[in-house]
C-alpha positions as CSV (number, residue, x, y, z in Angstrom):
1,X,-9.0,13.5,17.5
2,X,-7.6,11.8,14.5
3,X,-5.4,13.8,12.1
4,X,-6.7,14.4,8.6
5,X,-4.6,12.3,6.1
6,X,-3.8,14.1,2.9
7,X,-5.2,12.1,-0.1
8,X,-3.4,13.8,-3.0
9,X,-0.1,11.9,-2.9
10,X,-1.3,8.8,-1.1
11,X,-0.4,6.2,-3.7
12,X,2.9,8.0,-4.4
13,X,3.7,7.9,-0.7
14,X,3.2,4.1,-0.5
15,X,5.3,3.8,-3.6
16,X,8.1,5.9,-2.0
17,X,8.0,3.9,1.2
18,X,8.1,0.6,-0.7
19,X,11.1,1.8,-2.8
20,X,13.0,2.9,0.4
21,X,12.2,-0.5,2.1
22,X,13.7,-2.3,-0.9
23,X,16.9,-0.2,-0.8
24,X,17.7,-0.3,2.9
25,X,20.0,-2.9,4.4
26,X,18.9,-2.2,8.0
27,X,16.5,-5.0,8.9
28,X,14.7,-3.0,11.6
29,X,14.2,0.0,9.3
30,X,13.1,-2.3,6.4
31,X,10.5,-4.0,8.7
32,X,9.2,-0.6,9.8
33,X,8.9,0.7,6.3
34,X,7.1,-2.4,5.1
35,X,4.7,-2.0,8.0
36,X,4.0,1.5,6.8
37,X,3.4,0.2,3.3
38,X,1.0,-2.3,4.7
39,X,-0.9,0.4,6.6
40,X,-1.0,2.6,3.4
41,X,-2.3,-0.3,1.2
42,X,-4.9,-1.2,3.9
43,X,-6.1,2.4,4.0
44,X,-6.3,2.7,0.2
45,X,-8.1,-0.7,-0.1
46,X,-10.6,0.2,2.7
47,X,-11.4,3.5,0.9
48,X,-11.9,1.6,-2.5
49,X,-8.8,3.2,-4.1
50,X,-7.2,-0.2,-4.7
51,X,-8.5,-3.5,-5.8
52,X,-6.9,-6.9,-5.0
53,X,-6.1,-10.0,-7.0
54,X,-4.3,-13.1,-6.0
55,X,-0.8,-13.8,-7.4
56,X,1.0,-17.0,-6.5
57,X,1.2,-17.0,-2.7
58,X,0.7,-13.2,-2.5
59,X,-1.7,-10.5,-3.4
60,X,-1.5,-7.6,-5.9
61,X,-3.3,-4.4,-5.0
62,X,-3.8,-2.1,-8.0
63,X,-5.3,1.3,-8.5
64,X,-4.8,4.7,-10.0
65,X,-1.9,3.5,-12.0
66,X,0.0,1.8,-9.1
67,X,0.6,-1.8,-8.1
68,X,1.7,-3.1,-4.7
69,X,2.5,-6.7,-3.6
70,X,1.6,-7.9,-0.1
71,X,1.4,-11.3,1.6
72,X,-1.7,-10.0,3.5
73,X,-5.2,-10.1,1.9
74,X,-7.6,-7.4,3.2
75,X,-10.5,-8.7,1.1
76,X,-13.5,-10.3,2.6
77,X,-12.9,-14.0,3.3
78,X,-15.9,-14.9,1.2
79,X,-14.8,-12.8,-1.8
80,X,-13.6,-14.7,-4.8
81,X,-10.3,-13.2,-6.1
82,X,-9.3,-13.1,-9.7
83,X,-5.8,-14.1,-10.7
84,X,-3.5,-11.2,-11.3
85,X,-1.8,-10.6,-14.7
86,X,1.7,-11.9,-15.2
87,X,4.4,-10.1,-13.0
88,X,6.1,-8.3,-15.9
89,X,2.9,-6.3,-16.5
90,X,3.0,-4.5,-13.3
91,X,6.5,-4.6,-11.7
92,X,7.5,-1.0,-10.8
93,X,4.1,0.4,-11.9
94,X,3.7,4.1,-11.2
95,X,2.2,6.9,-13.2
96,X,4.6,9.2,-14.9
97,X,5.1,12.5,-13.2
98,X,4.0,11.3,-9.8
99,X,6.4,11.8,-7.0
100,X,6.5,11.9,-3.2
101,X,9.6,12.5,-1.2
102,X,10.5,9.9,1.5
103,X,10.0,12.6,4.2
104,X,6.6,13.4,2.9
105,X,5.7,9.7,2.6
106,X,6.8,9.1,6.2
107,X,4.7,12.0,7.4
108,X,1.6,10.8,5.5
109,X,1.8,7.1,6.4
110,X,2.9,7.6,10.0
111,X,-0.4,9.6,10.5
112,X,-2.4,6.5,9.7
113,X,-3.8,4.2,12.4
114,X,-2.8,0.5,12.6
115,X,-4.2,-1.9,10.0
116,X,-6.5,-3.4,12.7
117,X,-7.8,0.1,13.5
118,X,-8.3,0.9,9.8
119,X,-10.6,-2.1,9.4
120,X,-12.3,-1.6,12.8
121,X,-13.5,1.9,11.8
122,X,-17.2,2.1,11.0
123,X,-17.7,2.8,7.3
């Protein structure tokens, strides 16, 4: 039985994990945190809470006031992606007043299935 994932702070949780990953010097922890970020972005994208645009050799996922960069594109291979706006328009984007502690972010994102399982689920 899968655990219900709280939606209320989901974007803020991904943002908190991304910030922690950028700040840690431990490579193993950084890789783990970026893996959680990828799972969170995949979940949000699958549930139509983020859209995706190409940006150089990466992708920008935006939604509900947040922007996240990934090397992975979860869009349909046949989907034409628009070019993202210049970097300075979205670096560090997050809505004012939104917050999720790292502990809460870990709890929320660790409850998610793998990226493969997220996209294998029947919609």
